[in-house]
N, C-alpha and C positions, 0 to 999 in steps of 0.2 A: 650396749646391745651389739654394736658393730664389732667390737673386740671379741665378744662371745662367739659371733658367727665365724670370725677368722680363726679363733682358737678351736672351734668345732672342726673346721676343715683341716687344720693342721693336725689335730688328733686323728681324724679319719684317714688322711693320706699317710701319716706315719704308721698307723696301724696296718695299712695295706702293705707296707714294706715287709712286715713280718708275717702277714697272713698269706699274701700271694707268693707261693713257694714253688711255682711251676714254670716250665719252659713255654714260651710262646713262639717267637720267631728268632732266627739267628742274629739279625741286625742288633738286637738288644745287647749283644755281647761283642760280636765281631766288628761292628762299626762304631763302637764307643769304648768299652772297657779294654778290649784287646789292643786297640790302637793306642789308648792312653798308657797301657802297661808297657808297650814297646817304646813309647816316647820317654817314659820315666826310667825304666829299668834296662832298656836295651835289647830285650828279647820279647817275642810275641809275634804272631803271624799277621801280616797285612794281606788282605784279599785283593783281588784284581782291581776293585774299585779304587783302592789307594795307589796302586802302582800305575794305574791309568789316569789318576788325578781327577776323578769325577766326584769325590767327596770333599767336603770342607773340614778342616782340622779344628774349626772354632769350638765345637762341642767337645770333642775328645781332649782338646787343650785345657779346658776348664777342669775336666776330670783329672788330667795329668798334674795339674797344680795341686789337687787334693792328694794325689799319690806322692808327689814330691815332698809335701809337708809331712806326710806319714813316714816317708823314708828318712827324712832329716831328723825326725823325732824318734826314730827306731820303733815305730808302731805299725810298720807295713806288714801286718799279718793278713792272711787271705780273708779272714772274716771282715776286717775293716775295709779292705780293698773292694770287696763286693758290696758291703753295706752302705758305706758313706756316699757313693755316687747316687744310690737309690734314695737315700735320705735327702740329698740335695734336690733331686728331681721332685720328690714328694713335697718338699717345702715350696718349690716354685709352682707346682700344680695346686697346692692349697691356696697360694696367693691368687692364682688365676681363678680359682673357685670363688674366692671372696670378691674379686672384680666382676665375676659373673653375677653375683648377688647384687652388687651395686648397679650394674648395667640393667638388671631386671627390676629396677625400682624397689629393691629390698623386699621382694615378694617371698612369702614363705614357701610357695610352691616351687620357686626357683631353687631354693635350698634343697627341697625334697627331691626334685627330679635329678638334680646333679649328684646329690649324695647317694641316691639309690641306683643310678645308672650302672648296670653291671659291667658294661664294656669300659667305662671310664675308671671304675674301681679296679678293674683287671689290668689296666694299662697305665694309670696315672703315676705310678711310682717306678715304672720300667725305664731303663736308660735307652729309650728309643728316640731317634731324631723326630719321629712322628709325635711323640708325647711332648717334647719340647716345642715343636711346631704348634701343637694345639694350645699349649699354655700361652705362648706368645700371641696367638690369634685371639684368644679370649681377652687378654689384657688390652690388645689393640681395639677390639670391639667395644670394650668398656669406656674407652677414650674417644671413640668415633663420634663426630658431631651430628648426632641424630636430630638434635634440636637446632635452633637458629644460631646457637653459639658457634663462633668460628674457632676451629682448633685443628692443628695438624700433628698433635702429640702422638696420635695413633700410628703415624708413619714410621716411627723409630722401631717399635717391635715388629712391624710388618717388614721393614727392610732387613732386619736381622734374620727373621724367619726365612725370607726369600733367599738370602745368600747362604744360609745353612741348608735349605732344601728348596730348590727352585720351583717345584710344583706348588709351593705355598702361595705363589702369585695368582693362581687360577681363581679362587673365590674372591680375591681382592679386585679383580678386573671390573665386575659390575658395581662393587661397592665404591671403588675410587671414581668410576664414571658418575655415579650418583653424587658423590661428594663434590666433584668439579661442577656438576650441573647446578646444584643448590647453593654453592658458595657465592658470596657477593664479590669475591675477588675475580679478576680476569683469569681465564684458564692459563694463559701464558705465564702469568705471575705465579700461580700455584705450581706449575710445572718447573719453572726455573728456580724460584726462591724456596720452594718446599720439597716437592717430590725429588727433583734431581739433586738438590743440595744434600738432603738427608741420605738419599741413595748413594751419593758420592762419598760421604763421610763413612757410612757403614761399609760400603763396598771397598773403600781404601783399607779399612781395618781388616776386613776379611781377606782381601788380596794380599796384604802384608803377612798375615798369619799363615795362609796357605802356601804362599811362595817361599817363605822361610822354612816351613816344616816339610814341604814337598821337595825343596832343594833347588827350585828353579821358578822363574816367572810363570804363574799359572792362574787361570780364571776358572775355578772349579764349577760355577754354574754353567758356563759355556760347555765344558767337557761333559757335565751331567746331561745336558740336553742333546749334545752331539751323539753320545753313546746310547742313551735310553730312548730318545725320540727319533732322531735322524737315522741311526743304525738299527734301532729296534732290538737292542740287546736284551731288554727286559723280558721279551717274549720267550727267551731261552729258559726262564724259570717258571714257565707255565702260561697258558692262555685260557681265557674264558670268553664266552659269547658276549656281545655288546650289551645285552640287557641284564647281565649278571648283577650289577650294582643295584638295580631296581627290584628284581624279584628275589635276590638272595642277600646281597651285601648289606644294604641299608636296613631291611627288616631284621636281620640277625644282629647288627650293631645296636639297633634301638630295642630289640627284644619286645617285651610286652608294652614298652613305651611307644610302639608303632601305633597302637590303638588311639591314644589321645593325640598323637601327631597327625594321624589321618583326619580326625575330627577337626583339628585346628586348621589343616590345609583346606578342607571344604568350607569352613567358616570364613577363612581369610579370602578365598576366591569369591565367595558370595558378597562379601562386604569389603572390597579392596580399599575403598576410600576411608573406611573407618579404621582399618588395621594397616596403615601405610608402612610402618616399620616391619611388621610381619611380612607384608607383600614383598618388600625389598629383600628380606632374608630368604623367602621362598624362591625368588628369582635367582639369588646367589646359589642356593642349594641346587636348583635345577641346572643352572649353567655349569656348575662344578661337576655334577653327575654326567652331563652330556660330554664334557671334555674328557673326564676319566673313562667314560665308556668307549671312547674312540681309541684308547690305548689297549693293546692286547693283554698285557699283564695286569692282573687285578688282585688286590688283597683287601681284607677287612680293615687293616690298620690304615690304609690310605684314606678311609672315610673319617678318621679321627678328627681331622680339622673342621669338618662341617657338622660333627656331632653336637657341639655347643649351640650351633645355630638351630638345629632341630629341637634341642632341649629348651631353648628360649621360646620358640614358637609354641611348644607343648605347654610350658609353664605359664605363659601368658593366657593361653586358652583355658587351662585348668583354674587359674586364678579368677577369671571372669565367670566361668561356669559355676564354681563353688559358692559364689555369692548368692546364686539363685537356687541351687540344689539343696535338698534336705541334708541335715547333719549326718543321718545314717548312710545316705548314698555317698557323701563325701568320704566318710570313713571307710566304706566298702571299697571305693575306688583306690584310696590310698593304700589299704591293706593288700588289694590285688596287685598293685604296682610294686609294692615292697616285696611280697612273696615271689612274684614273677621275676624279679631281678635277683633276689637272694639265691634262688636255685641255680641258675647258670654261673653266677659269680662264685658260689661255694664250690661247685664241682670243678670249674676250670682253675680256681685258685689253689685248691687242696689236692686234687686227684689227677686230672688230665695232664699228662706229660711231665710228671714230677720226677721221673727217674733220671732225666737228663741232668738235673742239678744234684740229685742225691749221689749219683755215680761220681761226679766231679769232687764232691766232698770226700768220698772214700779214696779216690786217686790222689788227692792232695796229701792225705795221711800216709798213703803207701809211698809216695815220692819222698816224703820227709823221713820215714822210718827205714826205707830200703837201704839207703846209703849207710845208715848207722849199723844195720844188721849184716850186710854183705860187703860193705866198703866199696860199693860201686853204684852208679846211678841207675835208676829204673828206666826202662824203655817201653813207652806205651804206643800201641797202634790202635786206632779207632776204625774198626770195620763196620762203619755205620754210614747211612746216607750223609752226604756232604753237609758239614756244619750242624750236626745233630746235637752237639753239646757245646758249652763254652770251651775255651782253650787255656792258654797260659795265664790269663787273668784270674782263673779259678784254681790254678795250681801254685803259681808263684814260686816255682822251684825250677831252675834251669836244667831240666832233664829232657831227654830225647822224646819227642812226641810226633806222631805222624797220623794224618787223616786222609781220607779219599778226597781228592780235589775235584772241582767241578767248574772250571773256567769256561766261559762261552766260546763259541767258534769265531774268534777274531779274524782269522785268516781265510774264512769261507772255504774250509776244507770239505770236500765231498765225503758224505757218509761219516761225518764227524761224531766222535763218541768221547765224552770226557772220562776221566779216570774212574769216577764212581759208577757210571754206566757200564764201562768196560769190566769192572770188577763184578757187578751183579749179573752180567751175561754168563760168566764162568768164573766163580770165585776161586776155585782151586788153580785154574790156569793162571790167574793174576798173581796168586800167592807164589807159585813156582817161579814166575818171572821176576818178581819184585822183592822177595824176601830171601835172605841168605839161607842156604841149606846146611851149611856147617861152618864152624863148629856150632853146637847148640847154643853156646853163650852169645852168639851173634844174633840170635832170634830175639824178638821183643820179649821183655820179661812179663808183660801183661797185655792181654788182648781184650778190647771192649767191643761187644757185639750184641745185637738183638738175639733173643732166643730162637727166633724163626730162622736164623742163618745157620744154626748149629749142625743140622743134618748135612748141609752142603759142604762144610769145612771140617768134618769130623776127623779126617786123616791129619790135617794140620794140627787140630786140637789134641791129638794123641799124646803130645808131650806137655799138655797143659791140664790143669785141674781147675774146676770152677771154684772161684773164691767167694764171690758175692753175687746176689741177684737183687735187682731193684725194679719194683713195679713201675711201669711207664704209662700205659694207655689201655683202655678197654677196646679201642678201635685199632685193628691191625690191618696191614696191607702186605703185599708181597715182599716189602723191604723193612717195614716197621712192625716189630713184634710187641707182645704184651709186656715183656720184661727186658731190661738191659743187664747183661751179664759181664762180670769181670773174670777172666781166666788168668791164672798165674802159672808160669813155666815151672816144671819140676826142677828141683835142686838147682838154683841159679848159679852155683859155683861149678857145676859139671861142665866140662869142655870137650865131651866126646865128639868125634868127627863124623859119626854116622848120621846121615841125613834123615830128619824126621818128616820131610816132605817128599813124597814120591816125585820123581822126575817125569818128564813128558812120556817117556817110553816104558815106564814101570807101571805095573798093575797093583794097586794097594790091596791088602787083604781085607777081609770083612771087618777086622778089628782096627785096621790102620797099621802103620808101621811105627815101631818104637825107635827112639833115638839111641 
């Protein structure tokens, strides 16, 4: 029976690798696959997080090992470079799902709420450090000594998670305090012989990996806290009100599962002595939400780590409730939860933001074929909001690629504007200053942009023709359109010296200028 549950989760998570074909957040690629690609093949872009040393190389290093094995066996095609890391993460997520089942006393409802959670299905096979963090958290919770049995096995995945992503420590503060309080061992003994020893071993491993790959002695967790917390760099990428996690973040992540969770919360508060384990988990959830709420930059994925805690509380409540409820009511509740999760999971996995990945598949083919046809490499420019697509990890062809940068204001410059913001203030002015005007062959061979930008850069596009269009989103903004377009330069072999881009003092015609 246990093997069947494990195989079920393995099948489910592997299926998500192929079902979830949409873009979510840049970190899925730029903080994992792109870094691993550079480690293995020598080219790929490192964002400022890596040049400043705030990220740990531990996770990308594991992916780089996969890439190296593929390269040695001459199997390093783009399809496998993209697919295998997701398969690896899906298998780890499946194992953590099985450990969740074990932790939940092998409850059928635990399998149900975890398997139907739309947000976990949407993220469980993504190469996000948050996904790895969540898997390690669940594994640790399954070994946590909830009963009188003494054990510190849980500290190993906890320590690894913290060194990969320091914010992982937040929910473990109340849990570890509880562990030390209930333990029969003296606190000093636990701290010295368990906590500090395990932390030292994992920390030494992490320090060695990071220092070797960063090229100098570096403690990435310290740099992470220094930039994101002390310097508040995270707020550069957006701010939300303090209550956002409570009224938007958590209800969205739980979806329709918010309903049984709220019932479970009320029940737990009323009978704290009966549901001691659930009470501890609720304290942990509240503590984590409070700390996260104090940070200005907030994202849905930051809640991934406490999602399993919420699902455990809900599953335990549903398991006890279903023993007393009628069969029809139980089936009705199960069907409602299933449908309520399938709807957002389907839309976000199949439809929303799928263009960002589809366009990269096309560009990979273009990069491969362009040299064969014209005996010269393609040159791509992405006139999109910063990090709107993957990069070299999805091209795997050492061709010229440029995107709009968006580094934070490290030097505290007054009226600072990153490259992406500067571009969107006046696209044509940026193009005139940053792209060569002649010969035409010096211009990018292909331009990638949202359709909403086309009217603003029509003069620049006068020497390009639209090659392909990919649906991206039903929800548009002033920078993000419904479709991502690929434009190809006319006659790539032409080397005329006439400028296709009007200079600052020239007035373009209605039709634009021809090269």
